[in-house]
Backbone bond lengths (Angstrom), bond angles and torsions (degrees), N, CA, C in turn:
res aa  C-N    CA-C-N  psi(-1)  N-CA   C-N-CA  omega(-1)  CA-C   N-CA-C  phi
1 M - - - 1.428 - - 1.436 114.31 -
2 Q 1.292 111.60 -46.72 1.507 116.43 -175.97 1.600 105.73 -76.27
3 F 1.312 117.18 -30.02 1.474 120.14 179.34 1.537 107.77 -64.96
4 N 1.294 117.58 -46.75 1.484 125.28 -179.56 1.538 112.11 -61.08
5 E 1.311 108.19 -41.94 1.565 111.20 179.61 1.475 111.91 -68.90
6 L 1.334 116.56 -42.25 1.522 118.96 174.31 1.475 112.53 -57.59
7 K 1.313 117.30 -40.91 1.503 122.32 -179.22 1.535 111.20 -63.52
8 R 1.417 112.75 -39.33 1.402 115.42 -179.21 1.629 112.60 -69.69
9 I 1.279 113.53 -28.37 1.498 119.29 -176.40 1.528 108.03 -78.48
10 M 1.389 120.45 -35.65 1.386 123.37 178.43 1.538 114.08 -84.69
11 Q 1.382 119.27 -5.29 1.412 119.35 -176.95 1.491 108.68 -71.54
12 L 1.325 117.66 128.15 1.410 128.71 -176.82 1.538 113.01 -80.23
13 P 1.263 124.54 150.75 1.489 121.57 177.21 1.477 108.73 -68.30
14 K 1.335 113.63 153.84 1.417 116.92 178.93 1.543 111.45 -76.09
15 R 1.237 116.58 152.94 1.447 120.98 -177.32 1.597 109.77 -76.39
16 N 1.271 117.27 135.45 1.434 120.18 -179.82 1.497 107.53 -84.65
17 H 1.313 117.34 123.22 1.473 123.09 -178.69 1.534 112.99 -105.38
18 K 1.402 115.53 12.59 1.395 116.97 -173.48 1.564 107.56 -73.83
19 S 1.328 111.17 162.71 1.463 122.49 -174.06 1.544 108.57 -65.04
20 V 1.268 116.20 145.18 1.512 121.64 172.41 1.489 111.44 -113.04
21 S 1.301 116.32 17.18 1.471 121.74 178.64 1.532 110.16 -68.70
22 Y 1.306 114.52 173.72 1.435 116.63 179.39 1.631 115.35 -64.51
23 K 1.382 111.67 -16.19 1.467 115.19 178.58 1.433 110.14 -95.06
24 G 1.397 123.01 -13.50 1.399 121.81 -175.43 1.502 114.67 -77.78
25 E 1.381 114.31 177.53 1.432 117.68 -174.97 1.531 112.26 -71.38
26 Q 1.288 114.88 -20.78 1.442 122.07 -177.05 1.554 112.88 -101.62
27 S 1.325 116.06 18.29 1.491 117.68 172.56 1.528 115.57 -76.38
28 W 1.211 118.84 170.80 1.380 123.37 -176.25 1.533 113.34 -67.87
29 H 1.369 114.94 -17.39 1.450 119.04 178.56 1.530 112.93 -67.33
30 H 1.374 114.41 -26.77 1.451 120.67 -179.59 1.541 112.79 -84.38
31 L 1.351 118.46 -1.91 1.513 117.10 176.91 1.513 109.35 -73.11
32 K 1.350 113.59 145.64 1.494 120.75 -176.10 1.582 106.07 -82.22
33 C 1.263 116.86 109.35 1.516 115.45 -177.50 1.416 114.67 -73.27
34 G 1.352 121.91 -21.31 1.435 122.06 -179.52 1.553 115.08 -78.25
35 E 1.303 116.32 -6.70 1.497 118.61 -174.04 1.493 107.86 -74.88
36 S 1.325 116.01 147.57 1.487 122.85 -179.47 1.486 107.67 -136.05
37 P 1.389 119.10 164.55 1.412 121.03 175.93 1.512 114.55 -59.52
38 P 1.207 120.78 158.22 1.487 120.65 -180.00 1.491 109.06 -59.92
39 E 1.328 117.30 147.93 1.402 125.94 -174.86 1.550 113.37 -59.11
40 G 1.278 119.68 -38.28 1.494 123.55 179.62 1.447 108.94 -65.41
41 V 1.314 122.39 -43.55 1.407 118.15 -177.77 1.521 115.88 -68.55
42 R 1.279 118.15 -37.78 1.452 126.60 172.54 1.531 114.12 -54.24
43 T 1.351 116.09 -48.05 1.380 122.97 -177.04 1.531 114.37 -69.28
44 G 1.303 117.13 -37.83 1.425 121.35 172.89 1.548 119.79 -61.86
45 F 1.302 109.11 -36.37 1.587 115.44 178.40 1.440 107.56 -72.91
46 A 1.339 122.04 -42.16 1.402 123.42 -179.23 1.550 112.94 -63.35
47 L 1.377 113.50 -42.20 1.489 114.90 173.48 1.453 114.72 -62.09
48 Y 1.295 120.54 -37.84 1.425 122.40 177.28 1.533 112.52 -60.41
49 R 1.475 114.11 -43.50 1.441 117.54 179.07 1.458 112.28 -65.19
50 S 1.336 119.93 -34.58 1.466 123.34 -178.15 1.499 108.24 -71.03
51 I 1.356 122.05 -44.81 1.411 125.25 174.87 1.518 110.11 -59.02
52 R 1.285 119.79 -45.90 1.450 118.33 -179.41 1.475 112.90 -63.31
53 Q 1.249 119.91 -35.51 1.524 125.08 176.34 1.445 108.88 -61.10
54 W 1.409 116.85 -47.08 1.466 115.10 -175.68 1.465 112.37 -73.28
55 I 1.329 121.93 -31.49 1.411 125.27 172.12 1.510 114.00 -60.82
56 T 1.324 117.96 -39.97 1.425 123.64 172.28 1.531 116.03 -58.68
57 I 1.374 112.53 -48.61 1.440 120.21 177.11 1.568 114.66 -63.13
58 L 1.340 115.66 -44.11 1.476 116.70 173.41 1.445 115.69 -66.85
59 S 1.284 118.65 -32.71 1.516 119.20 176.65 1.514 110.21 -65.29
60 F 1.258 117.14 -39.94 1.428 124.72 -177.08 1.576 108.77 -65.30
61 V 1.328 114.61 -45.62 1.440 119.92 177.69 1.595 112.17 -63.43
62 F 1.307 115.54 -42.60 1.417 121.06 178.45 1.595 111.63 -61.58
63 I 1.367 115.48 -46.11 1.455 119.10 177.42 1.450 112.48 -62.72
64 L 1.368 120.20 -41.66 1.376 126.82 175.34 1.588 112.99 -56.85
65 A 1.329 112.26 -51.19 1.533 118.87 177.36 1.531 111.98 -58.05
66 A 1.363 115.07 -41.79 1.447 121.26 -179.37 1.529 112.09 -62.43
67 A 1.308 112.49 -44.09 1.551 120.58 178.01 1.464 109.98 -61.44
68 V 1.395 121.02 -43.96 1.446 122.40 179.89 1.558 111.08 -63.87
69 W 1.354 114.67 -42.08 1.430 118.04 179.60 1.481 113.09 -62.96
70 F 1.341 117.40 -41.14 1.442 120.92 -179.49 1.456 110.21 -63.11
71 F 1.319 120.55 -55.43 1.450 123.94 177.20 1.548 115.32 -56.06
72 K 1.221 116.28 -38.05 1.441 122.02 177.01 1.580 116.37 -67.77
73 S 1.317 108.64 -38.57 1.476 116.26 -177.48 1.495 115.68 -86.98
74 F 1.332 119.92 -32.84 1.401 122.31 -171.26 1.561 116.60 -120.94
75 V 1.324 113.78 -24.09 1.453 118.29 -177.86 1.612 110.10 -96.10
76 F 1.291 116.50 -65.46 1.467 125.10 -178.50 1.485 115.22 -86.36
77 R 1.355 117.74 -27.27 1.432 122.64 -177.54 1.552 111.44 51.82
78 I 1.260 113.10 44.48 1.509 113.16 -177.84 1.541 109.08 -68.17
79 S 1.207 112.56 140.65 1.555 120.06 171.60 1.530 112.35 -134.29
80 P 1.311 117.81 82.02 1.416 117.77 -173.19 1.576 112.92 -58.37
81 E 1.335 113.97 -36.54 1.537 113.70 177.17 1.423 112.92 -61.33
82 A 1.367 120.62 -36.98 1.482 125.08 -179.92 1.434 110.97 -68.43
83 E 1.396 113.92 -43.27 1.496 119.11 177.63 1.565 114.23 -57.30
84 V 1.300 111.62 -45.76 1.370 114.84 -175.93 1.526 110.31 -73.42
85 S 1.383 117.57 -34.04 1.454 121.89 174.58 1.412 111.22 -60.82
86 E 1.391 122.08 -42.69 1.454 124.89 178.19 1.477 115.05 -62.09
87 Q 1.317 115.38 -37.36 1.467 123.42 -176.79 1.506 106.84 -76.27
88 V 1.301 119.87 -36.69 1.424 119.24 -176.12 1.579 113.69 -87.60
89 L 1.405 116.97 -37.24 1.400 122.07 -179.97 1.471 110.11 -112.64
90 P 1.361 124.62 100.71 1.402 126.76 175.36 1.438 113.95 -59.83
91 S 1.314 122.05 150.03 1.459 125.85 177.42 1.566 112.13 -83.29
92 Y 1.312 115.59 123.59 1.499 118.84 -177.80 1.572 106.67 -107.44
93 L 1.253 114.49 154.73 1.478 122.83 178.84 1.534 107.89 -74.33
94 S 1.369 115.09 122.77 1.438 117.67 177.55 1.458 114.50 -117.97
95 K 1.344 120.13 -18.70 1.408 122.38 -176.92 1.496 109.07 -155.97
96 V 1.444 116.08 152.44 1.440 122.94 174.86 1.475 108.00 -120.21
97 L 1.352 114.59 126.76 1.495 117.85 -179.90 1.547 105.73 -100.85
98 F 1.392 119.36 125.91 1.415 124.27 -168.36 1.561 109.76 -127.87
99 D 1.358 114.15 138.91 1.469 115.54 178.99 1.554 102.23 -154.28
100 S 1.344 113.80 144.74 1.497 122.82 177.81 1.481 110.40 -144.82
101 D 1.335 114.40 151.00 1.383 119.25 178.90 1.618 113.92 -90.30
102 G 1.376 112.68 13.47 1.366 119.52 -177.95 1.482 111.61 -126.25
103 V 1.363 117.75 -136.42 1.449 122.18 -177.16 1.533 114.46 -109.37
104 L 1.311 119.19 -9.77 1.486 118.63 -179.12 1.577 109.18 -68.37
105 D 1.271 114.48 144.28 1.438 122.04 -175.07 1.556 112.36 -129.22
106 E 1.366 113.64 -171.96 1.499 114.99 -174.91 1.482 109.73 -70.29
107 D 1.392 120.95 -24.97 1.391 116.68 -178.28 1.509 111.19 -71.68
108 W 1.322 116.87 -34.58 1.451 121.64 173.65 1.531 110.28 -64.60
109 L 1.313 116.91 -41.67 1.454 120.62 -178.34 1.582 109.72 -65.45
110 S 1.273 117.22 -40.61 1.516 118.01 179.22 1.545 111.12 -62.47
111 E 1.320 117.05 -30.64 1.525 117.78 177.38 1.590 108.50 -77.47
112 A 1.338 111.34 -45.22 1.466 115.44 -173.82 1.568 110.99 -69.12
113 L 1.374 119.58 -35.07 1.444 121.95 178.42 1.601 109.81 -129.84
114 P 1.303 117.38 83.47 1.419 120.62 175.59 1.506 110.82 -72.26
115 F 1.386 117.51 109.14 1.485 119.59 178.11 1.534 106.07 -82.49
116 E 1.277 118.37 115.36 1.409 120.55 -177.32 1.565 109.62 -105.11
117 G 1.425 110.59 135.23 1.450 118.72 177.41 1.426 115.44 67.51
118 K 1.300 117.97 -179.21 1.413 124.39 179.11 1.557 113.08 -83.01
119 Q 1.251 117.07 125.03 1.408 120.92 -171.55 1.580 110.78 -125.38
120 Q 1.388 116.10 133.42 1.431 115.80 171.38 1.545 112.72 -72.46
121 L 1.294 115.95 142.52 1.458 117.57 -175.95 1.416 116.60 -61.21
122 M 1.378 118.89 -34.60 1.448 121.97 178.83 1.518 114.09 -77.04
123 D 1.381 115.73 -13.30 1.461 118.59 177.66 1.499 110.79 -89.22
124 I 1.219 119.58 -7.25 1.478 119.16 177.74 1.540 111.97 -81.15
125 N 1.288 113.88 126.07 1.462 122.04 -178.00 1.505 108.52 -84.36
126 I 1.383 115.70 100.65 1.466 117.76 -175.64 1.590 111.56 -77.78
127 F 1.267 116.98 -20.53 1.463 117.46 177.21 1.567 111.16 -74.11
128 E 1.319 115.79 -34.18 1.503 120.27 174.84 1.529 111.11 -68.47
129 I 1.296 114.43 -37.64 1.539 118.59 176.56 1.527 107.99 -65.69
130 K 1.393 121.21 -46.45 1.394 122.74 176.84 1.557 113.19 -53.08
131 N 1.319 114.81 -48.53 1.441 122.02 179.57 1.547 112.60 -60.27
132 Q 1.361 112.92 -44.53 1.410 118.26 -178.87 1.579 110.96 -65.27
133 L 1.290 118.72 -38.28 1.479 120.69 177.01 1.602 111.51 -67.19
134 E 1.245 111.73 -45.88 1.465 116.34 -179.18 1.516 115.90 -68.15
135 S 1.369 116.65 -13.09 1.402 122.15 173.84 1.601 112.50 -68.27
136 F 1.313 114.28 -18.40 1.507 120.75 171.14 1.523 110.88 -77.90
137 A 1.347 116.39 123.43 1.451 114.78 -172.75 1.506 116.16 -71.68
138 Q 1.354 113.54 -9.29 1.500 116.40 172.93 1.541 109.40 -78.95
139 V 1.206 121.32 -20.18 1.447 125.77 179.23 1.554 113.38 -91.32
140 K 1.314 116.06 112.75 1.470 117.15 -176.48 1.524 109.05 -87.42
141 Q 1.295 120.20 -34.42 1.437 122.14 176.10 1.519 110.03 -152.39
142 A 1.399 118.77 141.77 1.376 124.68 172.60 1.448 111.53 -123.14
143 E 1.300 118.42 139.89 1.553 127.50 173.14 1.479 106.89 -117.64
144 V 1.312 115.25 125.35 1.486 122.00 179.64 1.603 105.19 -123.13
145 T 1.435 111.67 126.98 1.436 113.53 -176.22 1.550 108.34 -137.96
146 R 1.289 116.62 143.62 1.456 122.65 177.26 1.553 105.64 -85.98
147 L 1.356 111.97 135.93 1.461 116.66 177.90 1.580 103.73 -124.81
148 F 1.277 115.62 107.57 1.478 119.09 177.84 1.444 116.58 -68.43
149 P 1.260 124.58 142.30 1.442 120.01 13.21 1.577 117.77 -96.91
150 D 1.321 115.25 -11.91 1.518 112.48 -171.53 1.493 113.07 -147.97
151 S 1.353 119.22 31.19 1.487 121.76 -176.32 1.487 111.16 -130.47
152 L 1.372 109.67 156.03 1.553 118.99 176.41 1.561 103.73 -128.67
153 R 1.339 111.58 131.62 1.436 118.48 -178.07 1.557 110.13 -109.92
154 I 1.353 118.65 128.44 1.482 124.42 -178.19 1.486 109.41 -122.30
155 D 1.252 119.58 120.45 1.468 125.35 174.84 1.509 113.74 -120.52
156 L 1.357 116.33 127.68 1.442 121.96 -171.34 1.518 109.65 -116.93
157 S 1.315 117.84 141.07 1.476 128.27 170.69 1.511 103.75 -113.45
158 E 1.342 118.48 114.45 1.393 126.44 -175.93 1.636 113.89 -97.33
159 A 1.231 110.49 151.73 1.538 118.61 170.10 1.602 107.30 -65.43
160 Q 1.278 113.55 138.55 1.503 118.10 174.55 1.497 111.12 -100.11
161 P 1.365 121.14 118.54 1.376 120.41 -178.63 1.554 115.30 -65.75
162 L 1.318 113.81 139.51 1.396 121.84 176.55 1.490 116.73 -114.96
163 F 1.439 115.09 -28.78 1.418 121.23 176.71 1.480 106.68 -147.50
164 K 1.348 112.06 171.44 1.485 118.15 178.69 1.596 101.76 -128.10
165 M 1.287 112.88 153.11 1.542 121.31 -177.29 1.562 107.04 -139.01
166 Q 1.332 113.02 135.46 1.501 116.22 174.63 1.483 106.30 -102.14
167 L 1.274 120.22 114.87 1.488 125.01 -173.64 1.544 107.74 -107.43
168 Q 1.252 113.57 138.47 1.467 121.92 179.99 1.580 104.99 -108.54
169 F 1.384 110.96 136.69 1.418 117.60 -176.75 1.580 110.19 -117.87
170 N 1.259 119.28 173.14 1.435 123.15 -179.41 1.534 108.14 -62.58
171 G 1.353 113.20 135.14 1.424 120.80 -172.06 1.474 113.79 99.37
172 G 1.418 115.53 -7.02 1.437 114.20 179.81 1.464 119.47 93.10
173 T 1.442 116.14 -7.59 1.408 115.89 -177.78 1.587 112.53 -79.71
174 T 1.256 116.15 152.55 1.546 120.99 -176.24 1.597 103.96 -123.42
175 D 1.264 112.04 152.06 1.435 119.83 176.22 1.577 109.98 -147.16
176 L 1.298 112.88 150.20 1.545 119.70 -174.61 1.563 104.94 -90.47
177 Y 1.355 115.27 130.52 1.405 119.53 175.91 1.519 105.94 -126.24
178 L 1.341 116.54 161.80 1.456 120.68 178.98 1.562 105.55 -119.43
179 V 1.376 113.61 157.86 1.428 125.35 -178.04 1.488 110.70 -124.11
180 S 1.227 120.44 121.85 1.445 124.27 -179.83 1.510 113.13 -90.31
181 E 1.288 117.46 169.04 1.467 121.80 177.94 1.488 112.96 -57.81
182 E 1.360 114.71 -29.32 1.514 119.91 -177.14 1.601 107.61 -80.25
183 G 1.332 120.02 -3.82 1.406 124.09 -177.95 1.521 112.83 83.11
184 I 1.347 118.16 22.07 1.424 125.24 -177.31 1.552 105.60 -88.60
185 L 1.289 111.01 128.34 1.452 117.60 178.16 1.503 111.11 -100.08
186 Y 1.311 122.13 123.85 1.475 123.65 -168.30 1.525 109.66 -151.40
187 R 1.311 116.01 154.92 1.422 123.56 175.79 1.585 106.23 -83.37
188 G 1.266 114.43 116.06 1.505 116.13 -178.21 1.509 111.13 -76.40
189 Q 1.393 111.17 135.89 1.445 118.90 179.38 1.525 107.35 -123.39
190 A 1.373 115.01 141.20 1.440 123.57 169.79 1.541 109.73 77.54
191 Y 1.312 122.04 8.87 1.443 126.97 174.28 1.508 112.30 -72.85
192 S 1.374 122.88 138.85 1.403 122.22 172.02 1.526 110.09 -70.88
193 E 1.308 111.45 160.83 1.484 117.12 177.07 1.584 113.12 -67.40
194 A 1.278 112.58 -29.19 1.560 118.16 -178.62 1.548 105.74 -70.20
195 T 1.397 117.41 -39.13 1.444 120.31 -179.06 1.550 110.27 -63.36
196 L 1.301 114.69 -44.86 1.469 119.24 -174.52 1.542 111.28 -69.44
197 N 1.485 116.09 -35.79 1.368 118.88 177.20 1.536 112.83 -66.45
198 A 1.282 117.85 -30.27 1.504 122.73 -177.33 1.514 111.39 -74.96
199 L 1.409 120.35 -20.28 1.371 120.71 -176.46 1.469 114.67 -75.45
200 P 1.320 125.84 135.93 1.416 126.20 172.85 1.401 113.76 -73.04
201 Y 1.354 117.84 150.20 1.430 121.38 174.99 1.552 112.32 -76.13
202 L 1.334 115.34 153.27 1.499 122.43 176.41 1.436 110.69 -117.08
203 I 1.357 114.59 128.89 1.427 121.64 169.38 1.532 107.29 -102.68
204 P 1.353 118.64 107.57 1.459 119.85 -171.26 1.503 116.31 -79.39
205 F 1.277 116.77 162.69 1.384 124.06 171.34 1.557 113.16 -66.12
206 R 1.340 124.61 141.12 1.380 123.07 -178.15 1.574 110.31 -103.79
207 H 1.348 115.74 121.33 1.381 120.85 -179.98 1.539 110.10 -84.00
208 A 1.275 118.12 -170.68 1.530 120.90 176.17 1.507 106.57 -59.70
209 E 1.295 117.38 144.72 1.475 126.50 179.42 1.528 109.53 63.71
210 Q 1.309 116.38 21.35 1.479 120.43 173.74 1.506 112.68 69.94
211 A 1.343 117.01 17.34 1.463 121.14 176.38 1.549 110.39 -65.57
212 I 1.277 119.81 142.32 1.496 123.29 175.43 1.490 113.05 -101.10
213 Q 1.314 116.61 -14.57 1.458 120.52 -179.49 1.546 110.38 -111.31
214 P 1.309 115.80 141.99 1.508 127.85 8.96 1.596 108.99 -82.58
215 I 1.292 115.16 155.82 1.465 121.24 177.90 1.546 104.55 -94.51
216 R 1.306 117.42 106.19 1.506 118.21 -176.04 1.574 108.93 -99.66
217 G 1.297 111.94 162.22 1.489 118.97 175.40 1.451 115.07 76.65
218 M 1.360 120.10 10.52 1.455 119.94 -179.57 1.519 117.52 -59.67
219 S 1.294 116.19 -33.52 1.469 123.38 177.76 1.537 109.01 -60.12
220 H 1.302 115.92 -39.33 1.483 123.15 179.53 1.513 110.83 -68.04
221 V 1.336 116.71 -40.33 1.441 124.93 174.30 1.434 110.01 -60.17
222 A 1.332 115.36 -47.67 1.512 123.31 -177.18 1.521 107.88 -59.99
223 D 1.301 119.18 -37.56 1.496 120.40 177.87 1.518 110.20 -62.80
224 L 1.338 117.86 -39.91 1.475 120.41 179.18 1.589 111.40 -63.85
225 L 1.427 115.35 -42.59 1.365 116.85 176.76 1.520 115.27 -62.64
226 R 1.367 115.26 -40.86 1.437 120.17 177.06 1.557 114.58 -61.30
227 A 1.399 112.39 -39.13 1.421 119.31 178.16 1.500 108.23 -64.95
228 L 1.240 122.77 -41.00 1.473 127.84 -176.50 1.623 108.03 -65.64
229 K 1.372 109.15 -44.79 1.531 114.52 178.47 1.535 110.49 -63.66
230 S 1.304 118.38 -44.53 1.409 122.23 178.48 1.478 114.08 -57.73
231 A 1.326 115.49 -37.44 1.476 119.22 -176.51 1.654 107.80 -89.35
232 K 1.303 116.29 6.35 1.447 123.11 174.30 1.586 112.64 64.34
233 L 1.327 112.02 34.98 1.441 120.73 -178.05 1.505 115.63 -101.50
234 S 1.326 114.15 -20.00 1.480 117.83 -178.35 1.467 114.47 -58.16
235 E 1.368 114.50 -46.75 1.484 120.91 179.18 1.617 108.91 -79.87
236 R 1.205 115.52 -32.44 1.484 117.15 -177.25 1.551 111.68 -65.84
237 I 1.389 115.45 -41.41 1.454 116.72 -177.96 1.585 109.96 -88.19
238 R 1.396 117.56 -12.08 1.414 126.60 -178.56 1.607 108.16 64.54
239 L 1.230 114.94 65.23 1.482 121.07 -178.50 1.532 113.04 -55.73
240 R 1.294 118.04 126.69 1.428 119.41 -176.19 1.639 113.29 -118.23
241 S 1.284 116.36 -36.44 1.461 122.27 178.90 1.513 112.12 -157.28
242 V 1.376 111.86 163.85 1.530 120.59 178.22 1.427 102.44 -135.29
243 S 1.385 111.76 132.24 1.471 120.11 177.17 1.545 109.52 -108.52
244 L 1.372 115.30 130.19 1.427 122.05 174.29 1.558 111.36 -111.55
245 E 1.272 114.14 26.48 1.501 118.82 -179.70 1.505 109.94 -62.37
246 S 1.356 117.26 -26.62 1.508 118.39 178.25 1.494 113.62 -114.24
247 F 1.329 113.56 20.92 1.460 119.24 174.18 1.522 109.94 -132.36
248 S 1.384 111.64 112.61 1.446 116.72 -179.86 1.595 114.48 -85.97
249 G 1.245 114.36 -9.82 1.430 118.94 -177.96 1.420 113.74 102.45
250 D 1.358 119.58 -14.63 1.462 122.62 178.78 1.529 112.69 -87.30
251 L 1.339 114.91 105.12 1.508 119.98 -176.08 1.508 113.73 -72.82
252 D 1.320 117.73 -10.65 1.535 122.09 176.44 1.535 108.06 -78.12
253 M 1.315 121.71 -15.23 1.409 124.94 -177.86 1.509 109.27 -86.52
254 P 1.256 127.46 115.79 1.432 128.51 -177.25 1.548 109.38 -70.70
255 G 1.425 114.13 160.90 1.397 119.29 169.45 1.593 111.32 81.54
256 Q 1.280 119.15 9.72 1.450 116.02 -176.37 1.509 110.04 -87.84
257 I 1.337 117.24 142.50 1.453 122.52 -178.02 1.516 111.93 -127.56
258 I 1.289 112.80 156.41 1.472 125.28 176.21 1.633 107.19 -117.91
259 E 1.328 118.61 120.58 1.403 117.47 -175.94 1.558 108.41 -108.82
260 I 1.305 112.85 142.75 1.447 119.40 -176.84 1.524 107.33 -123.65
261 R 1.286 113.50 131.87 1.501 122.39 170.16 1.462 109.57 -101.58
262 S 1.365 115.73 132.77 1.501 122.58 -179.66 1.471 112.19 -138.68
263 G 1.268 114.96 170.67 1.510 122.52 177.95 1.506 109.73 -78.59
264 L 1.253 121.62 -32.36 1.447 121.87 -179.46 1.483 111.62 -82.25
265 I 1.343 122.67 -45.22 1.371 126.67 177.46 1.519 110.06 -126.29
266 P 1.292 118.53 118.38 1.561 120.15 -172.82 1.503 110.65 -52.23
267 E 1.355 118.51 -38.32 1.545 116.28 -173.93 1.537 107.12 -144.54
268 I 1.277 113.53 128.47 1.529 125.88 176.65 1.536 105.97 -123.43
269 V 1.289 118.65 121.81 1.452 120.71 -178.37 1.536 108.50 -110.25
270 F 1.411 112.74 127.32 1.445 119.42 173.53 1.493 112.17 -113.40
271 S 1.319 118.52 144.87 1.374 125.32 176.53 1.529 106.33 -78.56
272 A 1.378 118.84 130.04 1.467 120.96 176.41 1.555 111.85 -80.26
273 N 1.325 118.16 -8.52 1.438 121.95 -178.56 1.559 117.97 -103.02
274 Q 1.373 111.54 -1.49 1.468 117.10 -175.69 1.613 105.27 -118.04
275 E 1.288 108.14 166.46 1.492 113.95 -174.12 1.525 108.53 -72.93
276 F 1.281 113.97 133.31 1.499 120.68 -174.27 1.532 107.66 -72.93
277 S 1.291 121.70 -31.82 1.439 121.80 -177.43 1.635 110.75 -63.41
278 V 1.382 112.86 -37.92 1.498 114.27 179.47 1.521 111.21 -67.00
279 Q 1.358 112.80 -42.84 1.496 119.00 -176.57 1.605 109.74 -68.21
280 I 1.198 117.09 -30.39 1.502 122.51 179.82 1.548 106.92 -73.07
281 A 1.388 116.76 -41.26 1.384 118.26 178.40 1.519 113.41 -61.35
282 R 1.349 117.53 -33.60 1.427 121.93 178.98 1.555 108.05 -73.76
283 L 1.317 115.07 -34.76 1.545 114.83 178.88 1.513 108.32 -67.22
284 N 1.309 118.36 -39.39 1.426 119.03 179.21 1.525 111.76 -58.00
285 Y 1.425 112.33 -46.85 1.369 117.39 -177.54 1.570 111.79 -61.28
286 I 1.363 116.35 -41.11 1.473 120.10 -177.11 1.567 107.75 -69.12
287 L 1.312 121.34 -35.97 1.392 123.68 173.97 1.493 115.33 -56.28
288 S 1.328 111.04 -48.44 1.491 120.06 178.15 1.552 110.28 -60.43
289 Y 1.289 114.93 -44.12 1.439 121.19 -179.74 1.549 111.81 -60.08
290 L 1.340 111.90 -46.14 1.501 117.59 -179.32 1.523 111.35 -67.28
291 N 1.285 114.50 -36.06 1.429 119.73 174.91 1.480 116.12 -58.72
292 G 1.313 112.24 -37.41 1.517 122.40 -179.17 1.535 107.11 -73.61
293 R 1.351 120.17 -25.01 1.482 117.30 177.51 1.516 110.35 -98.06
294 G 1.290 121.84 17.36 1.433 122.03 176.50 1.430 115.87 88.71
295 N 1.351 120.37 17.95 1.463 128.31 177.59 1.562 111.70 57.60
296 P 1.259 117.34 60.08 1.463 118.40 174.72 1.583 110.64 -61.32
297 D 1.296 113.24 153.93 1.432 121.32 177.67 1.525 114.72 -58.68
298 V 1.294 120.92 120.31 1.494 122.86 178.84 1.496 110.16 -119.98
299 E 1.310 116.12 130.62 1.408 124.71 179.58 1.535 116.00 -83.45
300 R 1.368 111.40 -41.67 1.456 114.70 -172.11 1.552 109.56 -150.26
301 V 1.299 120.49 141.29 1.485 123.89 171.59 1.552 105.16 -127.99
302 D 1.400 114.27 117.16 1.405 119.90 -178.83 1.553 109.18 -104.66
303 L 1.360 114.96 110.54 1.428 123.23 -178.76 1.514 114.33 -98.05
304 S 1.329 114.82 6.97 1.523 120.04 -172.98 1.426 112.63 -88.48
305 L 1.388 119.42 -6.50 1.398 124.97 177.79 1.596 110.64 -65.46
306 R 1.333 120.81 145.31 1.414 121.11 -170.38 1.584 111.63 -66.57
307 A 1.274 114.42 -45.45 1.504 118.51 -173.26 1.535 116.16 -118.92
308 S 1.329 113.68 5.83 1.499 116.79 178.30 1.484 110.48 -157.77
309 A 1.349 117.08 -177.54 1.416 126.09 176.09 1.499 109.74 -131.69
310 A 1.344 116.33 140.63 1.419 123.47 178.40 1.498 114.74 -107.30
311 V 1.335 115.31 127.00 1.512 117.64 -178.63 1.544 106.81 -114.79
312 Q 1.283 113.17 125.01 1.559 121.80 178.34 1.548 105.03 -101.27
313 F 1.268 112.93 124.46 1.472 117.76 176.02 1.568 109.49 -91.74
314 R 1.297 117.22 164.96 1.418 121.31 -176.61 1.575 112.67 -59.86
315 G 1.279 116.95 -33.49 1.512 120.00 -178.20 1.606 112.17 -76.17
316 G 1.394 114.39 -0.96 1.444 115.65 -177.40 1.548 110.22 103.82
317 Q 1.263 126.45 -20.59 1.420 127.18 -172.57 1.595 104.98 -65.87
318 I 1.331 115.87 142.96 1.493 124.45 173.60 1.423 111.84 -121.78
319 D 1.331 120.17 128.25 1.425 124.77 -179.03 1.549 107.48 -119.15
320 L 1.265 119.50 140.47 1.433 125.68 178.88 1.547 110.20 -99.93
321 F 1.292 116.51 136.72 1.592 120.13 -179.72 1.514 105.46 -127.30
């Protein structure tokens, strides 16, 4: 019994040898045309296609938004609010930033350039302001710059005084003027009294018809003053004035001299055509020699000689060094 039942269970179905031609029972004509895939399979595939479509759309929108943000933030830097603001609200001048390498300050600037009323920053003529500032002889160069949204920056380069001059005008009035290294004669403004007192006087060269301008050769004279200061002689001799009466400023003309008046020696003569360092070395030697002799009174020291220096004492005696 058990053997027969086991045999029945393991018995395989017989092979179907029927024709599979188009006329047979197994031909395509016998397929049921109305049958479709199970409902669950069809719905899952449609849902997948729908989700994939939405993911594609959202990805495209995200990439487009990222591209717009990148170009707006880093390439074009578009700021619609700022553009509208600038168009609607013009920028007005609210402050002036001022700097100078000399002594002129904001008080001087407010008198030289009175800004009247409310002015738009773009309406201010910075070139006119530059020319107006440089019309002052004390101002060598002026730079005027707009700083948006509401500022103006002014930077000045000033003439540095080398000498002072007391000029007399018609009617007997006198006024103090300063002379720069460039030979510019100007009325000094905002200098302290100590600065003015420390400046030596200048006796200028007289041109035809007694004109004192232009003052030429000032850079060469400045070299002499720097050499004296470097040798620590300016304070030692107590420099008071420099005379250019015999110095036209033309170094090609021989025999020109620069005369110095000082508290230690009334007159010291330098050659404008010889090296100042050599002449100052001689002056140092002479001062040491005089100090060793008890500092006798000396009227004049002439350093313009080619190979020596002449010292004239108060009694009239002249010694060569």
